N, C-alpha and C positions, 0 to 999 in steps of 0.2 A: 818325262813330265811334259805335258803339252797344254796349250790353251786353244780351245776351238772358238773360232770367230763365226758366230751364227749357227743355225741348225739347218740341216738338210744336206742335199747332195753337193751343193755349191760351197759349203762351209769350208774355210781354210783353217788348217791346223798350224799352229806356231810351235815348234819344239823349244821348250824352255831349258831342259836338261836332257841330253841325248841318252839312249839306253847304254851306250858304251861307257858312260861315266860310272855306272854301278847299278845296284838294285835299289829301287825306291819303294817304300811302303808308307802308307797313311800320310795325308797332307791336310792342311787347314788354311782357309782363307782369311785374311786379316779383316777386321770389322770395317775398315775403309776400302776394302776390295783392291788394295794396291799391292799386297805382298802374299806370298804362300810360304808357310813353314812345313817342312817335310823331314822325314828320316830317310837317309841313304846309307847303304853299305857300299862305299867307293870300291872300284875295281882294285884288286890287289891289296885290300884291307880285310881285316877280320871282324870289325865292329861297325855297328850303325852309329851315325852321328846326326845331329840336327843341322839343318841348312835352311837358308831363306833366300828367295829370289823374288823380284818384281814380277808382276803379271805381264809386264812388257818384255820380259826376258833379260832385264839388266839387273845388275847388282847382286849376282850370286855371292853368298858369303856363308862360310862354315861357322856354326854357332858353338858346337861342342867338339872336342877332340880328345879322346882318351881310349883306353883299352876296354872300356865299358860299352854296352849297348844302350843308346839313348834312341827311343822310339815313340810312336803315337803322340806327336806334339799337337797341342791345340793352343790358340791365342786366348788370353784373358782380356776383358775390357781395359784392364790397367796397362796392357802392352806386355805383360809377362807371359811366359809360356809354361804350360804344365806338360809333362811327358812321362812315359814309363821308362825305367832305366834299371840296369843291373848293378848300380852303384851301391845297393843295400847289402851287399855281401851275404844274401841268403841263397839257399839252394832248395830245389824242389825235393820233397821228402823222399820219394821213391827213386830218385835218380840224383844222387849227391853231386855228380859232376855237371849237372844242368843248373845254371844260374837262374834264380827267380827274379821277378821284377818288382819294383816298388814304384810309387809315384814321386816325382820331384817338381820343383818350380825354379825357374831362372828368369833373369832379366831379359829383355829383348835382344841383347847382344850375346847371350849365352853365359853371361857372368853370374856370380852369386848363386851357384846351384845349391838348393836345399832339399833335402828328402823330407817329404811331408806324409809319407805312409811307412809304417814300420810293421810290416806283416811277415809271418813265415809262410804266407800263401801268396802266390803271384797275383799282382794287381795289374790289370790291363786297360787299354782303350778308354781313357778319359774323354769325356764330352762335357759341354757346358749346359747346364739347365737354365731355363729362363729366369729362375730366381737367384742365379749366380752361384749356386752350388755346383760341385763337380760330381757327375755320375760316372761311375766306373765298374768294371767287372772284377770279380776275384774268383779264382779257382779254389773252391773249397775241397780239399783233397779227400776227405774221408769218404770212402766207398763211392767215389765219383770218377768217371773217366775223364782224361784230359781233354778230349775233343768236345766236351760239353762244358763251356764256361758256365759257372753257376750263379751265385747270387750277384745282385746289383746293389752296389754301396754308394753312399754320398759322403761328401765332406765339403767343408769350406775351402776356398783356394789356399788358405794358410795351413790346411791340415786339420783344423779343429772340427768338433761336432760330427765325428764319423758315426754313420748310422746305416742300418740295413734299409734299402729302398724297396727291394722285392726279394723275399727269401725263397728257398726251394725246399718244399716238403715232398716233392716228388722226384722219382729217378730221372724223369725226362721233363725238365721245366719249360723247355722250348716247344 
C-alpha cells in the first residue's frame, strides 16, 4: 500500500504497508482524506482482516481479528465501516467447503460487528451511492458461472430496504 505524491516521473512514492506484511486487497479513503481502510491477509495467517492507517503512514491499527475473512471495506459518512465477511456461516451451493460472504457493518474501531445481509448467495464489493444507499454485487448461482458477478443490489447502511438495482436477464450482463 503506497501513497504517490504528485503525478509524473518525478512523483515520490511513500510505502505505507510493505508487501512483506501480507496480501492487501481493496481499500477506501476516509471522507476527510486522512485515513485508509483496507483488507489484508497478513503473512503467516489464513484470514483477511480489516486495517486502518493514516495517509501519512502513521497509526496502523488492526480493526478485526478472527478466523473469518473480512474484506472489501468502505467508510460510511457516519464513520462506520461496511465490509464483506464470511461470518454469515453460509457456503457456496456447488462447493460446500467454500465459504460465502455476506455484508456486515462495524464501528470505526472494528467493534460492534453486525451482519446486515443474510443471503445464501455471496454478496461482494459494497460501495456507497450518492443517496447514501449501499450498492453491492451478488452472485446469483442458478445457471451462472462464478467469474461473472451478476445482479447489482442496494440496501440502506442498516441492512433495510434491500432491492435489485440492476437485474440480469441475459447470460452475459456485462
